[in-house]
C-alpha positions in Angstrom: -13.1 5.7 -8.3 -13.2 2.6 -6.2 -16.5 1.6 -4.4 -14.7 -0.4 -1.7 -14.8 0.7 1.7 -13.6 -1.2 4.9 -16.4 -2.7 6.8 -16.2 -3.3 10.7 -17.3 -6.9 10.3 -14.5 -7.7 7.8 -12.0 -6.0 10.2 -13.3 -8.1 13.1 -12.7 -11.3 11.1 -9.3 -10.0 10.1 -8.6 -9.6 13.8 -9.6 -13.1 14.6 -7.5 -14.4 11.6 -4.2 -12.8 12.6 -4.6 -13.5 16.3 -1.7 -15.8 17.5 0.6 -14.2 15.1 0.2 -10.4 15.7 0.9 -9.0 19.0 -1.5 -6.6 20.7 1.3 -4.0 21.3 1.2 -1.6 24.3 -0.5 1.7 24.3 1.8 3.8 26.5 1.7 7.3 27.8 4.9 9.1 27.2 5.9 11.4 30.0 8.4 13.4 28.2 6.3 14.2 25.1 3.3 14.8 27.3 5.2 17.4 29.4 6.8 19.1 26.3 3.4 19.7 24.6 1.2 20.0 27.5 -0.9 17.1 26.3 -1.5 13.5 27.1 0.6 11.9 24.5 0.1 8.1 23.9 2.2 5.9 21.8 1.0 2.9 20.2 4.1 0.7 20.0 3.9 -1.2 16.8 7.7 -1.3 16.8 7.2 -4.0 19.3 5.6 -6.4 16.8 7.6 -9.6 16.0 8.6 -8.1 12.6 9.0 -4.6 14.4 6.3 -2.9 12.4 2.5 -3.0 11.9 2.9 -4.5 8.4 2.6 -8.1 9.6 -1.2 -7.3 10.2 -2.1 -6.7 6.6 0.4 -9.2 5.2 -0.8 -12.1 7.3 -4.4 -11.2 6.8 -4.1 -11.2 3.0 -1.9 -14.4 2.6 -4.1 -16.4 5.1 -7.2 -15.4 3.2 -5.9 -16.8 -0.2 -7.2 -19.9 -1.7 -5.1 -23.1 -1.8 -4.7 -22.6 -5.5 -3.4 -19.1 -5.1 -1.1 -20.3 -2.3 0.3 -23.1 -4.4 1.4 -20.6 -7.1 3.6 -18.9 -4.6 3.2 -15.3 -3.4 5.2 -12.2 -4.7 5.7 -8.8 -3.2 7.7 -5.6 -3.4 8.8 -3.8 -0.4 11.5 -1.6 1.0 11.6 -3.7 4.0 8.6 -3.8 6.6 6.0 -5.3 4.2 8.7 -7.8 3.0 9.2 -9.0 6.7 5.5 -9.4 7.2 5.2 -11.4 4.0 8.3 -13.4 4.8 7.0 -14.3 8.3 3.6 -15.2 6.8 5.3 -17.5 4.3 7.2 -19.2 7.1 4.2 -19.7 9.2 2.0 -21.0 6.5 4.7 -23.0 4.8 4.4 -21.5 1.4 6.9 -20.2 -1.1 7.5 -16.4 -1.5 9.6 -14.2 -3.8 10.3 -10.7 -2.5 11.6 -7.9 -4.6 13.5 -5.1 -2.7 15.2 -1.9 -3.9 19.0 -2.2 -4.1 19.6 0.6 -1.6 17.6 -1.2 1.2 19.6 -1.3 4.4 21.3 -4.6 4.9 19.7 -4.9 8.3 16.2 -5.0 6.6 17.5 -7.6 4.1 18.9 -9.8 6.8 15.6 -9.5 8.8 13.6 -10.7 5.8 16.0 -13.6 5.3 15.6 -14.5 9.1 11.8 -14.4 9.2 11.3 -16.2 5.8 14.1 -18.8 6.1 13.9 -21.3 3.2 10.4 -20.3 2.2 11.5 -17.0 0.5 13.8 -15.8 -2.2 14.9 -12.1 -2.3 15.5 -10.2 -5.5 17.3 -6.8 -5.2 16.4 -4.5 -8.1 15.8 -0.8 -8.8 16.5 2.3 -6.9 13.1 2.7 -5.2 10.1 0.9 -4.0 8.3 1.7 -7.3 11.1 0.3 -9.4 11.0 -3.0 -7.5 7.2 -3.1 -7.7 7.2 -2.8 -11.4 9.8 -5.7 -11.6 7.8 -7.8 -9.1 4.5 -7.3 -11.1 6.2 -8.3 -14.3 7.8 -11.4 -12.9 4.5 -12.3 -11.1 2.7 -12.1 -14.4 5.2 -14.2 -16.3 5.5 -16.8 -13.5 1.8 -16.8 -12.7 2.5 -15.9 -9.0 0.1 -14.3 -6.6 1.0 -10.6 -6.0 0.7 -9.3 -2.5 0.4 -5.5 -2.7 1.7 -3.6 0.3 -1.3 -1.2 0.5 -3.7 -1.0 -2.4 -5.7 -4.1 -1.4 -8.8 -4.7 0.7 -7.4 -7.5 2.8 -4.2 -5.5 3.4 -6.3 -2.5 4.5 -8.5 -4.6 6.8 -5.4 -6.2 8.4 -3.9 -2.8 9.2 -7.3 -1.6 10.4 -7.1 -4.1 13.4 -4.6 -1.7 14.9 -7.4 0.8 15.5 -9.5 -1.8 17.3 -6.6 -2.6 19.6 -6.3 1.2 20.4 -10.0 1.7 21.0 -10.2 -1.4 23.2 -7.4 -0.1 25.3 -8.1 3.6 25.3 -8.5 5.4 28.7 -11.2 7.8 27.6 -11.5 9.2 24.1 -8.7 10.6 21.9 -9.1 14.0 20.4 -6.3 13.3 17.8 -4.8 10.3 16.2 -1.5 10.8 14.2 -0.2 8.1 11.9 2.1 7.9 8.8 1.0 7.8 5.2 3.0 6.1 2.5 0.8 4.4 0.1 -2.3 4.9 2.3 -3.1 1.3 3.5 -2.7 2.0 7.2 -4.6 5.3 7.0 -7.4 3.8 5.0 -7.9 1.0 7.7 -7.3 2.9 10.8 -9.1 6.1 9.6 -12.1 4.1 8.6 -12.4 2.5 12.0 -12.0 5.8 13.9 -14.6 7.6 11.7 -17.0 4.8 12.6 -16.2 4.3 16.2 -14.8 7.5 17.4 -16.0 10.2 14.9 -14.9 13.1 17.1 -11.3 12.1 16.9 -9.3 14.2 14.4 -7.5 12.0 12.1 -4.1 13.3 11.1 -2.0 11.9 8.3 1.7 12.6 8.2 4.2 12.3 5.3 7.7 13.4 4.9 8.2 16.4 2.6 10.2 14.3 0.2 7.7 11.5 -0.1 4.4 13.4 0.0 2.5 11.3 -2.7 -0.9 11.6 -0.8 -0.6 15.3 -0.7 0.0 15.3 -4.5 -2.9 13.1 -4.9 -5.2 15.3 -2.8 -4.0 18.3 -4.7 -4.6 16.7 -8.2 -7.9 15.0 -7.3 -6.4 11.6 -8.2 -3.1 9.6 -7.6 -0.2 11.2 -9.4 3.4 10.1 -9.8 5.9 12.2 -7.9 8.8 13.2 -10.2 11.3 13.4 -7.3 11.5 11.2 -4.3 13.6 11.4 -1.2 14.0 7.7 0.0 15.4 8.6 3.4 12.2 7.5 5.1 12.1 4.4 2.9 9.2 2.9 4.8 6.8 5.5 3.3 8.7 6.3 0.2 6.0 5.7 -2.4 6.0 7.5 -5.7 2.3 7.2 -6.2 -0.6 6.7 -3.8 -2.9 3.8 -4.5 -6.3 4.4 -6.3 -8.3 2.3 -3.6 -6.5 4.0 -0.7 -6.8 7.5 -2.2 -10.5 7.4 -2.4 -10.7 6.1 1.2 -8.1 8.5 2.6 -9.7 11.7 1.2 -12.9 10.6 3.2 -11.3 9.8 6.5 -8.3 12.2 6.7 -9.1 15.4 8.6 -5.6 16.9 8.3 -2.6 16.1 6.2 0.8 17.2 7.4 4.4 17.2 5.8 7.4 17.1 8.0 10.9 17.8 6.8 13.3 14.9 7.0 15.5 16.8 9.4 12.6 17.1 11.8 12.1 13.2 11.5 15.9 12.8 12.4 15.5 15.0 15.5 12.6 13.0 16.6 14.5 9.8 16.2 17.4 11.0 18.3 15.0 12.5 21.0 13.0 9.2 21.3 16.1 7.2 21.7 17.8 9.6 24.2 14.8 10.4 26.2 12.6 7.3 26.0 15.0 4.5 24.9 12.8 3.9 21.9 14.5 2.9 18.7 12.5 4.0 15.6 13.2 4.0 11.8 12.5 7.3 9.9 9.0 6.2 8.7 8.3 5.1 12.2 8.9 8.5 13.6 6.9 10.7 11.3 3.8 10.8 13.5 5.6 12.0 16.6 7.5 14.5 14.4 4.2 16.1 13.5 3.4 17.0 17.1 5.6 20.1 16.6 3.4 21.4 13.8 0.2 21.2 15.7 1.4 21.8 19.2 -1.0 24.8 19.7 -4.0 22.6 18.8 -3.2 19.7 21.0 -2.5 21.4 24.2 -4.6 19.8 27.0 -5.9 17.1 24.6 -5.6 13.3 24.4 -3.4 12.4 21.5 -2.2 9.0 20.1 0.7 8.5 17.8 1.5 5.4 16.1 5.0 4.3 16.2 4.9 2.3 13.1 8.3 0.6 12.9 11.7 0.2 14.4 13.8 -1.4 11.6 16.6 1.1 11.6 20.1 0.4 10.6 22.6 1.6 13.2 25.0 2.6 10.5 22.6 5.3 9.5 22.9 7.1 12.9 25.7 9.5 11.9 23.5 10.6 8.8 20.5 10.9 11.2 22.5 13.1 13.5 23.8 15.2 10.7 20.3 15.8 9.1 19.0 16.7 12.5 21.7 19.3 13.2 21.3 20.8 9.8 17.5 21.0 10.3 18.0 22.7 13.8 20.5 25.3 12.5 23.4 23.8 14.5 25.5 22.6 11.6 26.8 24.9 8.9 29.2 24.4 6.0 31.1 27.0 4.1 33.7 27.3 1.4 36.0 29.8 3.0 38.8 31.8 1.2 41.2 33.0 3.8 43.2 36.3 3.3 46.4 35.6 1.6 48.8 36.2 4.5 50.5 34.3 7.3 48.4 33.7 10.3 45.1 34.0 8.6 43.9 30.5 9.8 45.1 31.1 13.3 43.1 34.4 13.4 40.0 32.6 12.2 40.3 30.1 15.0 41.0 32.7 17.8 38.8 35.7 16.7 36.0 34.4 14.3 34.9 31.2 16.1 32.8 31.7 19.0 33.8 30.1 22.3 31.2 27.4 21.9 31.7 26.8 18.2 33.4 23.7 17.0 35.0 22.8 13.6 33.9 19.3 12.6 35.0 19.2 9.0 38.1 21.0 7.4 39.4 20.1 3.9 41.4 22.1 1.6 39.8 21.9 -1.9 43.1 21.9 -3.6 46.0 19.6 -3.0 48.7 22.0 -4.0 49.3 25.7 -2.9 47.1 25.1 0.1 47.9 28.6 1.4 46.0 29.9 -1.6 43.3 27.2 -1.9 39.8 27.6 -0.4 38.8 25.2 2.4 35.5 23.4 2.9 34.7 23.9 6.7 31.9 22.5 8.7 31.1 24.4 12.0 28.8 23.0 14.7 27.1 25.5 17.0 25.7 25.0 20.5 22.8 27.4 19.8 21.2 28.2 16.3 21.2 31.9 17.3 25.0 31.8 17.2 25.0 31.6 13.5 24.5 35.3 12.6 27.2 36.6 14.9 29.6 33.9 13.4 28.8 35.3 9.8 29.3 38.9 11.0 32.7 38.1 12.5 33.7 36.5 9.2 32.8 39.7 7.3 34.7 41.8 10.0 37.8 39.8 9.3 37.5 39.9 5.6 37.0 36.2 5.1 35.3 35.6 1.8 32.9 32.6 2.2 30.3 30.8 0.2 27.4 29.3 2.4 26.6 25.6 1.3 23.7 24.6 3.4 21.3 26.3 1.1 22.9 25.0 -2.1 21.9 21.3 -2.0 23.6 20.3 -5.3 26.9 21.7 -4.3 26.5 20.6 -0.8 26.0 16.9 -1.7 29.0 17.1 -4.0 31.4 18.5 -1.6 30.4 17.0 1.7 
């Protein structure tokens, strides 16, 4: 168990250290969300940092705190993107050398941003499938080359840098907050911000939010210690951490009042609604705090709530996937293997009598190249309302269409779609 706990005087020093590099981002009342949930929903817009996430706070605080000897050895980090951008910018600002390890599936947009912020001061090494794979490689390389490792969350100076975000919120707050919602990956942000709120705003309910596919802190809470997730969904790559930090875990279990897991599909719905309604572009990890509002809507009615929008490093090429995940989550998109009756006109009958007036076929592919009139078809159907699904299935039964529903068969779904 770690004895370290963030102290306000160290966080104040961190705030001074990072001033001039880190932006005091706006704290904005969101009208659409406030009306939807009957509460005052404020968004802390860390997506408006120069690196488009809060990660610059901890990275710059840590690196600018290093001795000249440590700096001369060069810094090393592992990141899925946001911490990497913070480290890259810090290297550029301080004129030091950095080596950044990133997972191979990292969106190209994030890789290009890291290159842009770091310029000639950084080298990028793409390795492994997840952050944890890259981190193992980075630590091994750091030891062999005698580099200075900059951990993305399990480090006091990183935690203190992230904690400056809480000071900004409380300095700008119009009255007190009943709830604060923020994402949890490895726990660095929560450790810092949660500690400040417990000290300066103890009546505020501190809510940590994870995606269901990356719930490493919940696993740690359940086990009483950090444990490694056997499976990891890297969709929300900014918080896709297989194992919580030991330092951050000890702090988080003291400062977190409530821990929520939100499905990736709900995160996608939030990304789309923030863009369509508020012209806010967020990455999956940046949207989890707002996504959690749906799961505590009865508790927050009439309350003052702040959500941290933690990052906007989203690749536009992912938008089709985001839309698809959102529709699946809302029950608006359904995939079937359909076996039509073996007679002429069966497909026309399906179109005319089985599909509802507002239903739309968005995917159609025979699974056999030959004898198509006998081969089953993979069909994707988009509904206008989720409640239209049951009548659709009933009409398929009435017209003797044999079907296999794919949405609840993930292995087969991923293979065919």
